[in-house]
C-alpha angles and dihedrals in degrees: 000000000000090000090054093050091050092050091049090048091048093051092047092052091046091052093048091053093047089051092048091049088053093048092048093049089049090050092049089049093053094046092051093049091050096038112108124196113225124204118200121205130183129207094010127191119185125184127197115197139181121200090353092304119118111235101170136023120193120195125184138163091228139010130190112205114201111204092198112154093213098042116011111189147159120228126199104194094170095049135253146238125224127196117193119202137206124220091273087060093248121141109253100172140012125205132188137180136171094229134021139170127196120203106201101200093048093046086226135132120195111203117196142177120034096359111190129182122187121188134200087247089065092253119143128199121197126187144132100242133023126175120210116202101203096192096050092038085230128137119198146146128215124268094257093053114103116229138181123201118191120198129177089265106032151006116237119194128188150114125289130011138212126185143153117255093265095049091235095120111038137152137191107221101209110023117202100170134085119270127192104241093208089067090054101036099033118208099335112188112244 
């Protein structure tokens, strides 16, 4: 009888340890799948070029590079500054934001918190969020995002924004400010 109890106890312990080993293996597997390596870089300067011509320069005091297989991304928690160049390598617009995240697989950068764009034409865009579609070379914000565009002659406010990367062809989707009709219509005869 004592031998039977010892065998049952031994089998019970053996099964318990085997179950624990399987559970621990499962836990380690899940942790390894979800674990994301992060690289931290200081004083970053990134250049984007096309046909050996620099189109965009990004500078940031710090960048976090998430080496996630499912969603690799770069995060700029301390903000960034972006210079956009023309074909003569002159800066035609400058962009800044206090926070940004770049999704590599989506070719998209989302800029947030005090987003400012200044162009060579003395235009200035102010908003709280701006999206840069790298593949389409398009910059925009959603229809419910408030924007203010100041030009040398006026200030235009509205919701939603769409522009080319150079900010030379832009539009506000739902204008709420006052616009001087002479600037739009020109000198129309009466």
